[in-house]
N, C-alpha and C positions, 0 to 999 in steps of 0.2 A: 255333647261329646258320645260318639258310636264305640262301643266295642264290639270285634268281630268277635264271632262264637270259637274258641278254640276248645281242643279236648285235651284231657287229661289220660295218658293210657298207661294201662297197667298191664303188661302184656300175658304177664302169667295168671292172673287172677279173671281178665274179664272172658275166659272161656268158661267159667261159672256167671251164667246169668243171675245170679241172686247173689247180689253184689251192692252194698249201703256204701255211698259216698258222703263224706261229711267234711264240711268247710270249718276251718277255725275263724273266717272270716263272715261274721254275720250278714253282710254287705253283699257276697259272694256264694251262690249252691251251684252245687253239681248233679246235674242229669243222670240216670241212669245209665247214658251210654257215654258217661264221661265228658259230655259238653258243660263247661262253665259258662254261668250267665249272671245276671246283676239280678240280686233279690231287692235290692231296694237303692234309693238315689245314692249316689255317691258325692259326698259333697265337694272334694277336691281330690282330682286325678291329676295334679299338674306334679305328681312324684309318683316314681313307680311304687304299684302296690304288692306285697308281698303276704302270703298266708298258707296255709299248711293243707293239705289234703287228705284223710284217711281213708284208706279201701276198707272194708270187712264183710267179711262171706258170710251168710244167714246160716250156712251148714258147715263154717271152717272155724277154727279157731284162730288162723294167721289175722296178721293184720299187714295191710301194705301204705306205706306215706310216701308223699312227693312234696316238694315245695315249689307254690306256684308263684309267677311273679307277672306281674301285667304293667304293662308302660304302653302311654298312647303315642303311638306312632308318628313319629317326626318331631318329637317333644323333646328339647333341649335339658337336659339336668339343671335344675335350679341354683344348683349351687358348683360353681366352677371347682374344679378340683384344686387349681391354684390357689385360691382363697382362703382354702380351710386346711389347717395343718392337722397332724397325726394327733395330737394331743386336743383341740377342741373337737375333733370328732370323737376320741375317745370320751370327752366330757358331754357331748350331746347324748352320746348311745346311753350312757349310763342315766342321764339327766330324764332322758325320755320313759325311763320301765318302771312300774310300780314298784313299791318298796314293799306294801303290806298287801297278800293277798289271802282273803279269805273264803273258808268255804259258804255255800251261798245257805242264804236264810229260806228256813223253809216254814211255811203256813198251813193253816188248817181252811179247809172248805166243808162246811156243814150239809149234810145231805139227810132226806128223811130217814134214812136205815143207819148210815152210819158216816161217820168223819174220815175224812181220807187225807192223808199227809203229800204233799207233793212237793216238788221245785219248782221254783220260777223258771219257765223257759225263757226267758231274755236276758239271763243272766249273762254275762260274757266276760271272761277274765282276760285282760290284755297280755298280748304276749311279751316275753322277757327276752330284751335284747342284751348282747351279750357282745361288745367289739373284740375280733380276732387279734391276736399278738400281744394281748396284754401282760404288762410285766412284773403283777402281782402288787404286795405279795399275794401269795396264796397259803391257805384257800382263803377266796375272794367272796366276801357275802353278794349275794343276789336280792335274793327276797325273804321276806319271812312269809310264813305259811300258818294261820290263824284257825281255829274253830271256836267259835262264842259258848261252845258248850266246857271249853276249858274252867270256867268260872267255876260248875258245879261238881265238876269231874275230872279225873286226871289224863290227860289226854296225850300218846302217843304219837308221833309222826313220823312216816316213811314217805319215800318216792320210790317209783319202781320204771321200769322200761330202759331201750337204749341209751345209755349214758349214765344208768346210775345201776341196778343188779343185772342189766346184760348187756351184753360186749354193743362199742365198748365201755367198758364198765369203771367206776368210779371217778368217773369224770365231775360227777355232780354227787355231793353230800346235803344230809341234812341232819339238824339237832333234834333227836329224836322229840326233847322235852319243849323246847323255846321254839321248835318248828323253824328255824334261821337257816336257810338254803345258800350252798355254797358252791361254785364253780374251783376246781383242786388244779387246774393245770391251765396254759394258755390255749386257746382256739384256734385251730386253721380254717378258716371259711371254705377253703380250696380241699380240704380235705373230706370235711360236712358241714353243710349250710344250716341244719337246722336241727333239733331234735324234739321228741315228744315223751313230754313224763307224764305219769298221773299220781298225785298227791295222795294221800290216804290217813285217816285219822282212828284209831281203835282206843277202848279204854284199857283200863291197868289190866284186866282179864283178857285184851285181844278181841275183843266185840267190837266190831264196826260202829261209830257211832256217827259217823258223817259219808255221805256218798262221794266217791272218788272223783276230784276234779283234774281237767285234763292242765295241764301246762306245756306250751308250747314258745319254744326258747328259739330265735333266731340268732345266729351269728353274722355280727356288720361286720362288713367287708373293709379292709385299709387296702391302699395303694404298694403290696407287697411282690407285686409280679412285674416285669418288665413286657412290652411284645415282644413275640416272637415270629421271626419269618416262615414258613410252613416247607421253605425249600432253601438251601445255602445258598443255588446259583441258580439265577432265573436269565435263560434264552430267550430273546426278542427277533423279529424280523420284519423289515418293510419296505417295499419297493423301492428304490431309487427314483427320483423325479418325484414322490407321494407330495400331496396338496398337505396344505397346514391343518392339523388335527386329524390326522390319518393314525390309526390306532398301532402300537409298536408287541405291548405286550401288558398284563396285569399280574401286580404281587401282591401277594395276601400273607398277612399276619394275624395271629389273634394273642389274646391277652386272657389267663388263667383267672383275673380279676373279675369282678361282678359286672357282666355286659352292661346292665339296666342301669349302671351309676357310670360317673368319668374315670371312675378307676381301670373300667373294663375298656373302654373307648380306645379305638386307634386311629390314626390319624398318619398319614404319608408324607414325606417331602423327599426330594433329593440333594443331596450332600454335595456331588461334584460330578461332572461330566468331561471327558475326554474323548474325542479331540474337540479342539476348540473354534474349530473351522467344519463348517461356514461360518459359523455364529456358535460364540461360547455356549450358549443354555438352547441347543435343539431340542431337547424335550420337555415335556412339564408332565407333573402327575396328578391323579385327582386326590386331595388329600381324605378323600372318603372312602373311595372304591380303590384307590391301588393302581389306576387304569394310567399307563403311559401313552401319551400319544406325543408325534412333530407339533412343532408350532411356527416352524418357519419350512418353506421351499429348499430345495438345493442339496439334496441328498444325491450325489453322486459317488458309485460303488468305484469307480476307476480313481 
């Protein structure tokens, strides 16, 4: 499978060339110009891939975030919408996420002069998937954050970032003692599709005992929006006596649901046609593009 190179644009931060892009998916990386490329072999691209890209300025404390979605061009969704109910989709989303997230273990690397304590680079924390429009009850537990050091010292856990201690605040919370992390209200993917939080562990005196870890939360789309036409009325024209296949007009509709899934895919059909002469169905519409054409000759303005 060949993926074309696409660019992730951060209009306000690209003016500063000293920007570092970080992908939450180790299979994909982002070059300094914003182009996304495959870092390692991807086992399965039959389903859309979604991950978060974070941009940090080397001389700036601000952080920019965006969600990147990759789909193989022309590949149909593997699960038709009509075959999966809302409850089944909710169940799949909850079952696919981790229930326990541990801070990365640290190991010693000895040298002649000293010993260095470092974190494994290959430690990848899977994203947390949260279906939108959940009925609760709330607060609803997502995962438990844990440090192995809680065996020897008292640990207090906290989370920071947009959705926790930054606007929109109080969407996510964590029990400081047992590390259980909760979502406090129903989510709406059309309002916000992803969140990036950081989990912290300190001792009873407030001293950091673990390096913060990044938590990526993806809001799973449900089919809760109907397609809407861009215009209420479309006016088309065609010459009389036109041959079959002559173009009349194109209608366009959009759906606020995730366009990489069946939920956001739009299909067209003509419900009725009048008048019924010279034939009852003088026009047809392309179900994917919305193009309307003639199917027979015989159009006579008089």
